[in-house]
N, CA, C and O atoms as a GROMACS GRO file, in nm:
protein
  240
    1MET      N    1   1.874  -1.408  -1.993
    1MET     CA    2   1.863  -1.285  -1.877
    1MET      C    3   1.677  -1.405  -1.872
    1MET      O    4   1.630  -1.428  -1.761
    2LYS      N    5   1.607  -1.459  -1.991
    2LYS     CA    6   1.446  -1.440  -2.036
    2LYS      C    7   1.447  -1.580  -1.929
    2LYS      O    8   1.351  -1.572  -1.853
    3TYR      N    9   1.526  -1.697  -1.906
    3TYR     CA   10   1.468  -1.778  -1.808
    3TYR      C   11   1.531  -1.723  -1.707
    3TYR      O   12   1.562  -1.802  -1.618
    4ALA      N   13   1.557  -1.625  -1.692
    4ALA     CA   14   1.670  -1.632  -1.479
    4ALA      C   15   1.491  -1.630  -1.433
    4ALA      O   16   1.426  -1.710  -1.367
    5GLY      N   17   1.450  -1.497  -1.504
    5GLY     CA   18   1.359  -1.438  -1.485
    5GLY      C   19   1.261  -1.456  -1.436
    5GLY      O   20   1.193  -1.399  -1.351
    6LEU      N   21   1.243  -1.627  -1.557
    6LEU     CA   22   1.123  -1.667  -1.550
    6LEU      C   23   1.075  -1.787  -1.444
    6LEU      O   24   0.960  -1.813  -1.408
    7LEU      N   25   1.216  -1.857  -1.403
    7LEU     CA   26   1.262  -1.938  -1.300
    7LEU      C   27   1.248  -1.887  -1.157
    7LEU      O   28   1.216  -1.951  -1.057
    8VAL      N   29   1.288  -1.725  -1.171
    8VAL     CA   30   1.258  -1.658  -1.086
    8VAL      C   31   1.116  -1.645  -0.984
    8VAL      O   32   1.114  -1.639  -0.861
    9MET      N   33   1.016  -1.645  -1.069
    9MET     CA   34   0.873  -1.587  -1.071
    9MET      C   35   0.836  -1.689  -0.986
    9MET      O   36   0.814  -1.662  -0.868
   10PRO      N   37   0.820  -1.876  -1.055
   10PRO     CA   38   0.775  -1.957  -0.892
   10PRO      C   39   0.822  -2.021  -0.810
   10PRO      O   40   0.786  -2.102  -0.724
   11ALA      N   41   0.978  -1.940  -0.874
   11ALA     CA   42   1.003  -1.929  -0.661
   11ALA      C   43   0.953  -1.850  -0.612
   11ALA      O   44   0.892  -1.905  -0.521
   12GLY      N   45   0.935  -1.750  -0.608
   12GLY     CA   46   0.894  -1.642  -0.525
   12GLY      C   47   0.726  -1.719  -0.448
   12GLY      O   48   0.702  -1.751  -0.331
   13PHE      N   49   0.649  -1.724  -0.556
   13PHE     CA   50   0.540  -1.790  -0.515
   13PHE      C   51   0.552  -1.928  -0.408
   13PHE      O   52   0.477  -1.935  -0.312
   14PHE      N   53   0.636  -2.017  -0.431
   14PHE     CA   54   0.691  -2.111  -0.339
   14PHE      C   55   0.692  -2.033  -0.206
   14PHE      O   56   0.625  -2.032  -0.103
   15LEU      N   57   0.811  -1.963  -0.261
   15LEU     CA   58   0.821  -1.867  -0.084
   15LEU      C   59   0.709  -1.840   0.020
   15LEU      O   60   0.696  -1.868   0.139
   16THR      N   61   0.614  -1.758  -0.092
   16THR     CA   62   0.522  -1.722  -0.040
   16THR      C   63   0.395  -1.835   0.058
   16THR      O   64   0.341  -1.840   0.169
   17LEU      N   65   0.400  -1.932  -0.105
   17LEU     CA   66   0.365  -2.030   0.023
   17LEU      C   67   0.381  -2.117   0.103
   17LEU      O   68   0.301  -2.190   0.161
   18ALA      N   69   0.530  -2.108   0.106
   18ALA     CA   70   0.631  -2.174   0.267
   18ALA      C   71   0.546  -2.072   0.376
   18ALA      O   72   0.472  -2.115   0.464
   19ALA      N   73   0.568  -1.958   0.354
   19ALA     CA   74   0.557  -1.852   0.490
   19ALA      C   75   0.435  -1.847   0.543
   19ALA      O   76   0.419  -1.807   0.658
   20LEU      N   77   0.255  -1.916   0.406
   20LEU     CA   78   0.202  -1.985   0.498
   20LEU      C   79   0.098  -2.003   0.522
   20LEU      O   80  -0.016  -1.963   0.546
   21VAL      N   81   0.252  -2.168   0.498
   21VAL     CA   82   0.191  -2.309   0.553
   21VAL      C   83   0.307  -2.268   0.708
   21VAL      O   84   0.254  -2.235   0.814
   22LEU      N   85   0.423  -2.276   0.699
   22LEU     CA   86   0.478  -2.291   0.782
   22LEU      C   87   0.518  -2.182   0.906
   22LEU      O   88   0.599  -2.234   0.982
   23PHE      N   89   0.487  -2.071   0.937
   23PHE     CA   90   0.489  -1.934   0.973
   23PHE      C   91   0.338  -1.919   1.072
   23PHE      O   92   0.236  -1.866   1.029
   24ALA      N   93   0.352  -1.980   1.214
   24ALA     CA   94   0.176  -1.949   1.293
   24ALA      C   95   0.204  -1.792   1.305
   24ALA      O   96   0.091  -1.745   1.288
   25ASP      N   97   0.296  -1.676   1.328
   25ASP     CA   98   0.284  -1.587   1.445
   25ASP      C   99   0.247  -1.463   1.267
   25ASP      O  100   0.276  -1.452   1.148
   26GLY      N  101   0.192  -1.421   1.344
   26GLY     CA  102   0.124  -1.295   1.192
   26GLY      C  103   0.213  -1.222   1.186
   26GLY      O  104   0.211  -1.168   1.075
   27THR      N  105   0.284  -1.191   1.238
   27THR     CA  106   0.408  -1.055   1.137
   27THR      C  107   0.492  -1.162   1.026
   27THR      O  108   0.494  -1.170   0.904
   28ARG      N  109   0.573  -1.254   1.162
   28ARG     CA  110   0.621  -1.272   1.022
   28ARG      C  111   0.575  -1.371   0.874
   28ARG      O  112   0.612  -1.353   0.758
   29ARG      N  113   0.511  -1.444   0.910
   29ARG     CA  114   0.399  -1.480   0.840
   29ARG      C  115   0.427  -1.334   0.708
   29ARG      O  116   0.516  -1.349   0.624
   30PHE      N  117   0.350  -1.219   0.709
   30PHE     CA  118   0.302  -1.166   0.644
   30PHE      C  119   0.441  -1.142   0.566
   30PHE      O  120   0.471  -1.192   0.457
   31ALA      N  121   0.547  -1.024   0.672
   31ALA     CA  122   0.736  -1.001   0.591
   31ALA      C  123   0.769  -1.135   0.437
   31ALA      O  124   0.805  -1.149   0.320
   32PHE      N  125   0.728  -1.191   0.543
   32PHE     CA  126   0.839  -1.328   0.437
   32PHE      C  127   0.681  -1.367   0.240
   32PHE      O  128   0.695  -1.418   0.129
   33VAL      N  129   0.577  -1.310   0.307
   33VAL     CA  130   0.451  -1.263   0.226
   33VAL      C  131   0.511  -1.198   0.124
   33VAL      O  132   0.535  -1.226   0.007
   34LEU      N  133   0.542  -1.037   0.244
   34LEU     CA  134   0.571  -0.961   0.076
   34LEU      C  135   0.733  -0.984   0.053
   34LEU      O  136   0.786  -0.875   0.068
   35CYS      N  137   0.804  -1.057   0.030
   35CYS     CA  138   0.923  -1.126   0.070
   35CYS      C  139   0.921  -1.145  -0.035
   35CYS      O  140   0.994  -1.089  -0.116
   36GLY      N  141   0.797  -1.268  -0.072
   36GLY     CA  142   0.784  -1.386  -0.163
   36GLY      C  143   0.745  -1.264  -0.244
   36GLY      O  144   0.826  -1.187  -0.295
   37LEU      N  145   0.642  -1.255  -0.250
   37LEU     CA  146   0.633  -1.099  -0.340
   37LEU      C  147   0.688  -0.938  -0.454
   37LEU      O  148   0.650  -0.860  -0.542
   38ALA      N  149   0.814  -0.979  -0.355
   38ALA     CA  150   0.875  -0.859  -0.418
   38ALA      C  151   1.038  -0.995  -0.442
   38ALA      O  152   1.158  -0.984  -0.417
   39VAL      N  153   0.986  -1.065  -0.478
   39VAL     CA  154   1.074  -1.164  -0.572
   39VAL      C  155   0.924  -1.211  -0.710
   39VAL      O  156   0.917  -1.154  -0.819
   40VAL      N  157   0.867  -1.274  -0.684
   40VAL     CA  158   0.768  -1.275  -0.807
   40VAL      C  159   0.799  -1.116  -0.864
   40VAL      O  160   0.860  -1.085  -0.967
   41ALA      N  161   0.756  -1.056  -0.796
   41ALA     CA  162   0.753  -0.868  -0.920
   41ALA      C  163   0.891  -0.875  -1.000
   41ALA      O  164   0.888  -0.852  -1.121
   42MET      N  165   1.078  -0.923  -0.907
   42MET     CA  166   1.140  -0.889  -0.966
   42MET      C  167   1.174  -0.973  -1.058
   42MET      O  168   1.251  -0.935  -1.147
   43GLY      N  169   1.120  -1.121  -1.058
   43GLY     CA  170   1.166  -1.232  -1.168
   43GLY      C  171   1.022  -1.155  -1.298
   43GLY      O  172   1.046  -1.161  -1.419
   44LEU      N  173   0.943  -1.118  -1.268
   44LEU     CA  174   0.834  -1.032  -1.382
   44LEU      C  175   0.909  -0.920  -1.465
   44LEU      O  176   0.908  -0.896  -1.586
   45ALA      N  177   0.993  -0.841  -1.326
   45ALA     CA  178   1.058  -0.671  -1.398
   45ALA      C  179   1.239  -0.754  -1.473
   45ALA      O  180   1.321  -0.693  -1.543
   46VAL      N  181   1.251  -0.923  -1.420
   46VAL     CA  182   1.342  -0.914  -1.578
   46VAL      C  183   1.256  -1.028  -1.622
   46VAL      O  184   1.272  -1.101  -1.524
   47ALA      N  185   1.209  -1.068  -1.670
   47ALA     CA  186   1.098  -1.123  -1.771
   47ALA      C  187   1.111  -1.046  -1.874
   47ALA      O  188   1.164  -1.057  -1.985
   48VAL      N  189   1.012  -0.907  -1.776
   48VAL     CA  190   0.985  -0.848  -1.915
   48VAL      C  191   1.055  -0.776  -2.003
   48VAL      O  192   1.034  -0.758  -2.123
   49ARG      N  193   1.189  -0.711  -1.891
   49ARG     CA  194   1.321  -0.625  -1.962
   49ARG      C  195   1.395  -0.719  -2.081
   49ARG      O  196   1.442  -0.693  -2.192
   50SER      N  197   1.386  -0.798  -2.030
   50SER     CA  198   1.444  -0.915  -2.139
   50SER      C  199   1.396  -0.950  -2.236
   50SER      O  200   1.487  -1.011  -2.293
   51HIS      N  201   1.295  -0.953  -2.310
   51HIS     CA  202   1.187  -0.960  -2.412
   51HIS      C  203   1.175  -0.787  -2.483
   51HIS      O  204   1.156  -0.785  -2.605
   52MET      N  205   1.183  -0.694  -2.435
   52MET     CA  206   1.220  -0.543  -2.423
   52MET      C  207   1.337  -0.557  -2.642
   52MET      O  208   1.402  -0.644  -2.700
   53PRO      N  209   1.307  -0.461  -2.662
   53PRO     CA  210   1.378  -0.416  -2.784
   53PRO      C  211   1.496  -0.345  -2.670
   53PRO      O  212   1.475  -0.295  -2.560
   54ALA      N  213   1.675  -0.370  -2.778
   54ALA     CA  214   1.753  -0.252  -2.703
   54ALA      C  215   1.757  -0.122  -2.796
   54ALA      O  216   1.775  -0.124  -2.918
   55LYS      N  217   1.743  -0.032  -2.734
   55LYS     CA  218   1.654   0.156  -2.733
   55LYS      C  219   1.738   0.166  -2.893
   55LYS      O  220   1.671   0.184  -2.994
   56GLY      N  221   1.869   0.155  -2.898
   56GLY     CA  222   1.922   0.183  -2.987
   56GLY      C  223   1.861   0.051  -3.115
   56GLY      O  224   1.812   0.097  -3.218
   57ALA      N  225   1.866  -0.052  -3.105
   57ALA     CA  226   1.804  -0.171  -3.234
   57ALA      C  227   1.681  -0.109  -3.315
   57ALA      O  228   1.572  -0.060  -3.287
   58ASN      N  229   1.747  -0.134  -3.418
   58ASN     CA  230   1.637  -0.118  -3.532
   58ASN      C  231   1.534  -0.182  -3.622
   58ASN      O  232   1.555  -0.289  -3.678
   59ARG      N  233   1.461  -0.137  -3.630
   59ARG     CA  234   1.335  -0.286  -3.659
   59ARG      C  235   1.333  -0.299  -3.859
   59ARG      O  236   1.377  -0.222  -3.944
   60PRO      N  237   1.292  -0.374  -3.865
   60PRO     CA  238   1.315  -0.453  -4.001
   60PRO      C  239   1.188  -0.385  -4.005
   60PRO      O  240   1.116  -0.395  -4.105
   0.00000   0.00000   0.00000
């Protein structure tokens, strides 16, 4: 899951850039930018959660 989160973050970034380039209408552009930022946030959450130790894991 570590790599999935790290791959999702650039996808959201490029979705945001594509929205800025492709859409002339401000409302569509804003909606796609928000979706791109949400994808980046989800990827960051997956990457952070995959690096956290399990709840019951013993520390050496």
